[in-house]
N, C-alpha and C positions, 0 to 999 in steps of 0.2 A: 565181744560183744558187747556190751552195757545193758543193766537190770531196768533201767528206764532211759526212753526216746525222747530224748531233748531235739531241742532245734532250736539253730546256730541263727535263726533271724530276726527272733523276737526282739535284738537289742537295733539292727537295721530298717527293720520297721516304724520303731520308735522317733530312731535317727533321720526316717521318711520323711517328717512333720519339720523336722531341724529350719532349715532356710531355704526359700523360692527366691531372692532376689538376686541382684546383680554383686553382691559382692562388695567390699572395697579395698583399699589400697593399704596394703600391704608392708614394711619393708624383711627382705628375704635377710636372717641373723646372719647366715651363709658369706651368703654372694654381696649384702651391704642394699641390693639395687632393688627399688620399688614393685611391686606387683599386685594386679588383683586379685584377690582369693574372698570366696565365701566364706572362708572360716580364719576369727580372727585368734591369738593367742589362747583365750579363757576360753574357747567354742572348742580349740582342738583336746585341752585340760578334762572340759568335761564331758566331752564326749568319747574321746577316751580312757575315761572311767566305767560311762556305760557300757563299753564295748568289752574293757578287761573281765568287768561281772560275769558277761556271756562267754567269754573265751572260756572265766574258771569251769561251764557249766559245761563246755563241749569238752574240755580237756584236763583232768585231775593238775595240779600243781604237785609235784612229785614228793612224796609226804618223807624228803630228809634233809630234817632243817641244818644237819653241818652242811651239806651242799649247797643248798637255798643261800646260805651265809656267804660260802666260799665266792658263788656268783655273784650276787646281790655287791658286796665288798668287791669283785673286782667288776662289778658294772658300775659300781658308785667314783673310780676313780678313775674309773673314763671317761664317765661325764662329766668330772671336775673340767677335764680339759677341754670339753669339746665348746661349742659357741653359745651354747644355753643352758650353762652351767644352770642357772639359777631355776631350771625346772625340779619338779619334785618325781623324782627317779626314779622305777620300779620295775626290777628283774626278776625273772620267775623261770627256772628249770621245769619245764609239759613232762609227766607222766606219758610216751610215749613214745614208739618205737625210729618214730618217723626221723630221717636223717632231714630236720627243718629249724629253723630260724625265725622270726618276723616280728616288727612291731608296730605296734598303733599311734595313731596321732595321741602328741601331750607324757611321753613321755614314758610309754610301756614298751618294753621290752619282755623276747621270747628264747629262749634255745629250750629244743625239746632233748633228752637223757637220749636219745637215737643218736643226734649229729656225735653230742659230747663224746660219747663211745669210740666214736673215729678221730676223736682228734690226738694229740703226743702230748702239749704242753699248753700251760699257761696262755706263753704265747700267742698259741693256734684260737683258745676259747676268746681271747681278746682281737682277733683281727673280724671274727665272729660277731660281736657283740660291736666292732667296736664300727663295720657294717651300718649295724642296725642300726646304731646312737643317729648314724650320719644320714640315715631315712629322715631320722626325726628332726634331726637340729638343721636336716634342709627346707624343710615343711613340703617330703613328698605326699605325704597323702594329701592334704590340704590340698595339692595344687591336682592330683586325681578327683579330689573330688570335685576344684572346680572346673576340669576341660568334661567332666561327667555331667553336671548341672542340666544341663538339658537334653535329657538324654530321659526322663521325665523318672523319675525311679528314685527321687529325694535324695540331696546332695551329699550329706556325710550317708546313708544310707549304701550308695556306691562307696566308696572310701572301707568302709566293713565290713562290706560282707566281698566287696575284693580281695582285700586281707586276709578276710579268715577263709575262705576258697584257698588263699594260696599257701594258707599255714597247713591244710589239710591235706593238700598234695589233690590228685586228679579222682583219686576214689572217694574223699569228704568232698570235695565238689556236686562227681554225681550222686554221693545221696542227700547233698542242698538240693541242688536243681530237681531231685523227687519234690520234693515240699515245698516248692515255690517255683513261680514260674517263670519259665528258661528266657521269656522273651523278660522279663523286668531285671536279670540277674546279665541277659545278652552283653559281652563289654567292662564285665566287670572283674572276669578273671583273672583277665591277662596281667604279665608281671607288671613291672616298673618299668618304663622306657630307656633305652640302652643306655641314653644320655645320664638319668638320674641315677643306675646302678653304676657305671662310671663312676659319678658325683661321690655313692657312697661307700665304694673302694680308696676314692683321694680320701674322703675324707676320714675313715677308716684306717688307715694308711695314717694323716696328718695325727690323731690321735692315741695311735700307739706312738709314736717318737714321742709325742711331748710325753705320753706316760713313762716314757726311756725302755720300752719295747722294740724290737724291729720290724720298723715300718713292713719290708720282705717277707712278714710273719704272712701278710696278705695275700700274695703271692703259695705262700705254702697252705694255705687256707684251700685254696682251690687249690695246690695239686691234690689235695688230701680227698676233695671230691670227685676231683677227674677219674678217680682210682674206683670212685663208689661207681659211677657211668663206665667205667672201661670193664670193670669184675659184672655189672648187671646183662650190657651186651655179650662177653664170652657166656656168661651162666642161657642166656637165650641164645644164644648161635649153637650151644652144647645141645640145649632143648627142641629144639628145631622150629625157634618160633622168632616174631619180627622185636627185637630191641625196644626195650618199656619206654614211655615217652612222657610217663607220669609229674605231675610238677613237685617241686622240688626247693628246697634250696639253691642247689644246683642248676636247676634249672633254666634262675631267672640272671644267672651265668653264664655264656653262649661258653662253652669248652674247645673249641677254635683255638688253633695256636695263637692266632691276630690278638685274643681278645687278654691273653696269656700277657703278650709282650707288649700291652697295653695298660697291664695291671703294673709288672715291671716298670718298665716306666714312669709311671706314679708315684710306687713305693721312693722310686731313685729319689725323689726330689723333695721328700723331708729327713729330717736325721733329729736327733735330739739337741736340745739346743745348747747344753754343753756334751755333744760327741757321746756320753756316755750310755752303752744300754746293760740293762739289770740280763743276771738269769730270764734264760726261755721259762726256767721257770717245767721243766717236764718231770722231775720229783714231787714239786708239791700236787701236780695236777694229777699225777697219776693214783696217787695217795690218797686226793680226793676221791678219786671217781672210784676207787677198788668198793669191791661191796653193790655198787652201783646195779639195777636191776635191766638183764640184756635182753632187747625181744617183747615178746607181746609180756603182759602182766598179769596175773592171776586173775585183777580184779577185771578186765576186760577179758578175759577168755586165753587160753595159748592152742595152741598149733601147734602139732608133735607127729611127724611126720603123716599122712594119710587122714589124725582123727584131730576132732576138734573140744577142746575141753570148756568144759566150764564151772570150775567148783562153786563160788558162790549163788550161782543159778543151780547146782546140782545137774550136770546133763551134762550127755555127748553126743555126738555124733561127726561119722564116718563118710570121708570121700569116695570116691571111686576112683581106681585104678586111672593116673592119667589126668586128676581132674586138682583143681587147685585149692587154697584155702582162702578167704578176704574177709579177714574181720575189721570191722570195720568200728563206728562208733555209735550208726541208727539200725547196724546187723551183721550177721553171717551169711556169707554164701559159698557155695560150693561151685567152680564154674569150670563147664570144659574148655579138655585143650582145644579146639577150635574155639575159644571163646565168643561164640555166639549163645550159650546157654547156659543159667543155674539156675539154683534150686535156692533162694533166699528162705531165711529164717531170720523172723520176727517174732519181740513178746509183743500182745498183743494187750492195750490200755487197762488198766483194772478198770475202767466206766463203761470201756467195752465189750467187756468178759460176758459170761452165763453160757447159756447153753449156746452147742454149736448153732443149731438152726435162726437163733435169735443171733447170735454175731453176724450171722451172713445178712440177715436183711437192716441189722444196723450200717452195716460199711460198708455192702455192697447192692443191693437193692439188687438181686438178679431180676432177671427176666425170667429166663428158663433156664432147667440144669438140672444134673443128676446128683443126689447128695446120700454118698452111699458111707456107711459105720465098717468101723476098722478099729483093728488096736498094735498098737508099735509098742511094744515090749511092753503090755502089759498096764499103758500108758494108753487114755481111750481118745479115739477120730474118728475125726471123718473127711474124708473126700469130696472137693467139690465141683464137679466140670458145667464148667454152663457160660451162658453169655447174662456179657451186664451193659450197663452205660456209663461210658465214662464222661468228666467230667464237662465234655462239649459237649456232649448228646449221643458221639458214636457209641455204635451196637460195639463190642469187644469180647474173645472169650479169654476167659480165666481160668484156670486152673489151681488147684491150691490145697492144703488139710491144714486142716483144723488140730490142733491132740491139745490135753489137758497135760503139762508139763512138770517137772517135781516141785516141788515148796507152792503150788497152788498158784501157778503160773499158764498162761496160755497161749498159745504160740498158732505164727502161720508160717507155711514150710510153702510157698509162692512158686512156680512153676515158669521161670521168663525165657525167652528170647527171642532171637532178629526176627526173626516170621515161627511160620506156623511148622512151616518143616524143619528147622533148626528147635525147638523142641519137636514135634515128633522121634527127631534122630536120637534126644540123648532121655526122652523119655523112659526106657531100662534102664538109664544110671541111675538116674533122680531120682526113682522110684526103690532101687538098692542104695543109695542115700539116705533117703526116709525113712524106709525100712530100720535104718540102722539108730536112727533119735531114739535118745535113754535115757535112763537114771543112771548116774555117776556108780559104777560098779567099784570093787575095790579095788579092784587090777589099773582099772583106768583114772583113780586117786592117787595110786603112785603113779601111772606115769606122768600126772597132773601138778612136773612139778616144776616152778621157775627157775629162773638162771638168772647168773648175777656175772658180775666181770670181779674177774682174779690176775692178781700180780704173782708171778712166776718168771724166774731164770729162765733166760734161754738157754734147751739145752744145747747139748753136739748132738743129737740124734735131729733136728732139725724142727721145722713143723710139721714134720709126718711123724715126730714120736708124741709133739704133743696132741697131734688129732689125732690119736688112738687112744686117748682120755678125755676127746670133746664129747658132750653129749651134742654138737652139732649134726653131725652123721656122715653121710654121705662126701659130701665138700667142705667138711671140717677144714680139710688144708686150708682150701680157697680161704676161704673164710675169715680161718682166724691169718694169716697173709694180709687181707685185704682190712679188719682189725685194728692192726699194727700196721699200716703202710709201707707193706713190704711184699709187692704183687711181683719184687722185681728182684729183691736181693733181701741177701738173710739178715738177721742186728747180727752181729755181735756174740758167741756165746755169753752168757753169764750176764747179760745185759738183761733188765726186768721188762717183758713184755705180756700183754694181758693175753686171758685166757677168757675162755667159760666156762662155769662149771654149775650143776645143780647146786640152786641155792643151798641144800642142806650140808652140801661137801665142798673141802677143800684138798687143794689140789696137792 
């Protein structure tokens, strides 16, 4: 959870006025064919630049100049081999644990440190970047904007909103849909079409070959991400819940065997012009990501077991047994095992702050209800239960607690559920979690240590031995296998592998 809530819709709203005509005919740089488009190249570049600024408000760029330079240099080499080498390309590593990559029109490409943690070589990263370059060179964003023109939400707004929602995954989409009209956003969350994804795969393979990387690395990348899907499904089965279906870079690449076969066929069509390929770059890649943050960042808050810590805001809260912590850009949620109730923690904007009674009147305008004063670990709080009218004028029951948190920041803890019955069943656990809201203690600060990636020689005792010294907890061995793409086979003894360590410690 960040200290300020930021909206992802500002750029999209501004872009909604961009163009409403029928468009014009442009020549696609990849196919050489003429196509009707509502965005010419100048418009792509201008609107991509606007959206880039908004992306960097939602996602901070990773504060690692060396890694940023490494990724940018690789991206620029690939872009020079693309069908739109003349564009001014921008490659950014985002400080996010999500396994994701995406691109905006006009030459803006993003990869998260989350996806980089699970890649094993420079060639793997080149495959991810090459695919995203392919979306830009084939003008897929402009094509989607053109198709969505008649939906009434604005031309580029559709494209930008869609790509930002995709980049944030299901959690990000949920946050944004809570801030905007679901009717307006409907239809823009969908991934690129199957033909577009296949075309981007092919272009990625082509750009790899032109840059003297093996084009088969496109297949390797999908294999890495398939392991993510498999791990998530196995973990869900162990915990007795349904396999997750959240949006991610993998979600736009169907994981069935037929799709993998198609990717293999596509990759086999390309080769380096002289038949020579450079090394996959495993060693320089691993060296580049050593020391990179792993998992959540301290700036956005850290989940450790059943506890959530935010050192910047100076607060902590604990989840009831069996509940999950979901930390997003707009707030933090504690979600029950059934997935039908949650306690949501959000900061209250300074302009809405003040006495709790005044906050309620300004934000909710309650028709009736009861406000009870209480204290959460010495912090002044007020619990409200009552009825308000929503934006559609309908009466709605609301239950929440306002609290004066550390560092003069006020928060709301809202009780949410699929229906009244879900809230009723979960209320005791919500009260338990709420009662744990506190200023960071000395013990909390000690526990709130960020994690980083380190390299270590694979020991004779295998992943079981590595897991003993890992901060990852009960599933450390499985997670370390996933991190190294070794769910089925062990690396060779002495081979460098990725491990997770507390930032201040080294293996």
